VOBA-636623 format. One record per residue (C-alpha): residue in one letter; x, y, z. Coordinates in pm, 1 decimal. Layout:
<recs>
residuo | X | Y | Z
a | X | Y | Z
...
</recs>
This chain:
<recs>
residuo | X | Y | Z
m | -753.5 | -1298.2 | 1362.6
d | -1051.2 | -1113.4 | 1227.7
q | -1123.7 | -1214.3 | 868.1
r | -1163.7 | -857.1 | 749.2
k | -834.2 | -755.4 | 903.7
s | -665.9 | -1052.0 | 738.8
l | -820.1 | -965.5 | 401.0
r | -703.0 | -602.4 | 426.5
r | -354.3 | -712.4 | 527.1
n | -332.8 | -954.0 | 232.1
l | -456.9 | -689.1 | -12.0
m | -200.0 | -438.6 | 115.4
n | 82.7 | -693.0 | 90.4
e | -16.2 | -780.7 | -266.2
l | -42.1 | -413.9 | -361.0
f | 307.1 | -347.0 | -226.3
r | 439.6 | -661.3 | -395.5
h | 288.2 | -608.5 | -743.1
e | 221.6 | -231.2 | -721.2
k | -124.8 | -288.8 | -868.5
i | -417.7 | -516.0 | -788.1
e | -757.3 | -580.0 | -942.3
t | -1030.3 | -592.1 | -678.8
t | -1378.9 | -466.5 | -596.4
r | -1443.7 | -99.2 | -529.8
a | -1538.3 | -164.6 | -166.2
k | -1216.2 | -353.8 | -92.9
a | -1005.3 | -90.8 | -269.2
d | -1167.7 | 187.7 | -66.5
a | -1106.3 | -6.5 | 255.4
v | -734.9 | -53.2 | 180.5
r | -642.9 | 273.4 | 11.9
g | -626.3 | 495.4 | 319.7
e | -412.5 | 256.0 | 518.4
v | -170.6 | 206.2 | 226.6
e | -126.2 | 581.8 | 196.2
h | -71.5 | 611.2 | 571.3
l | 195.1 | 337.8 | 577.6
i | 390.6 | 504.3 | 296.5
t | 373.8 | 834.4 | 485.7
v | 501.5 | 666.6 | 804.2
a | 789.2 | 515.5 | 604.7
k | 875.4 | 855.9 | 454.5
r | 885.8 | 1012.9 | 801.2
g | 1104.2 | 726.7 | 925.0
l | 1358.6 | 791.3 | 649.7
k | 1375.2 | 1168.7 | 704.1
h | 1491.7 | 1170.0 | 1066.7
e | 1857.2 | 1156.5 | 1160.7
d | 1765.1 | 970.7 | 1478.8
p | 1790.7 | 595.5 | 1401.1
a | 1542.1 | 515.6 | 1677.5
r | 1266.5 | 693.2 | 1484.2
g | 1346.2 | 489.3 | 1175.1
v | 1329.6 | 166.8 | 1373.3
h | 1001.3 | 276.1 | 1529.4
a | 855.2 | 352.1 | 1184.7
r | 962.4 | 7.5 | 1058.4
r | 797.8 | -158.0 | 1356.2
i | 474.1 | 30.5 | 1296.0
v | 465.6 | -75.5 | 930.4
l | 562.9 | -434.2 | 1018.9
s | 282.8 | -455.2 | 1275.2
r | 28.6 | -356.8 | 1007.0
l | 166.1 | -576.2 | 725.8
n | 321.5 | -871.2 | 911.1
n | 546.1 | -934.7 | 609.1
r | 914.4 | -843.6 | 614.8
d | 947.4 | -840.4 | 234.5
s | 668.1 | -585.3 | 202.2
v | 818.7 | -369.9 | 477.8
q | 1157.0 | -377.5 | 306.1
k | 1002.1 | -271.8 | -25.3
v | 805.1 | 10.3 | 139.9
f | 1120.3 | 154.0 | 300.1
d | 1377.1 | 79.8 | 27.9
v | 1173.1 | 142.8 | -288.9
l | 844.0 | 322.1 | -225.9
a | 933.4 | 579.0 | 42.2
p | 1231.5 | 714.6 | -159.4
r | 1017.7 | 715.8 | -476.9
y | 751.8 | 934.6 | -310.8
e | 994.7 | 1146.0 | -106.7
n | 891.3 | 1473.1 | -273.8
r | 523.6 | 1384.7 | -318.2
p | 292.1 | 1529.8 | -48.9
g | 37.9 | 1246.4 | -72.4
g | -184.2 | 1069.2 | -321.6
y | 30.2 | 761.7 | -373.4
t | -253.1 | 546.1 | -510.5
r | -497.7 | 565.6 | -798.3
i | -824.8 | 380.8 | -858.9
l | -927.5 | 306.9 | -1218.2
k | -1274.4 | 166.7 | -1288.0
l | -1279.9 | -156.8 | -1488.3
g | -1652.6 | -222.8 | -1512.8
l | -1881.3 | -477.6 | -1352.0
r | -1785.9 | -833.8 | -1265.6
e | -1976.1 | -1091.2 | -1467.8
g | -2097.9 | -1315.1 | -1185.0
d | -2237.8 | -1075.1 | -926.3
r | -2214.7 | -736.5 | -1101.7
a | -1975.1 | -599.9 | -840.7
e | -1787.2 | -288.8 | -950.6
m | -1428.2 | -388.1 | -1029.3
v | -1136.5 | -145.9 | -1007.9
l | -761.3 | -140.5 | -1054.8
l | -586.7 | -6.6 | -744.3
e | -232.4 | 93.2 | -830.5
l | 57.5 | 295.3 | -698.4
v | 126.7 | 608.8 | -901.5
d | 463.6 | 681.6 | -1066.5
r | 552.1 | 315.7 | -1090.2
p | 783.2 | 187.9 | -1362.2
e | 591.9 | 70.5 | -1668.0
s | 809.9 | -236.8 | -1728.0
e | 526.2 | -467.0 | -1618.5
</recs>
């Protein structure tokens, strides 16, 4: 598997698992669009009465994440949470520069998440 694809997949899985990750700006920008798209696919899969469309949506998300726990969380927790939101499920907060190589660090997080963490 391509290393970049693997890195993006791991970042997406960790974002869905923890609902926030600290990473570089470049990595966050690379992952953000695909995360938003997967949540939108999950929302569409939940809306249809036809169970085949829901199964198809789950398979699409599973093919991108390759992690059943993440897929379950996207469909059972995140898609219902953002049901009435038209988009913009993620937020990027700047954290400053990393000490070693001066890379711009950011916090990529899902919006409207519970603050119990």
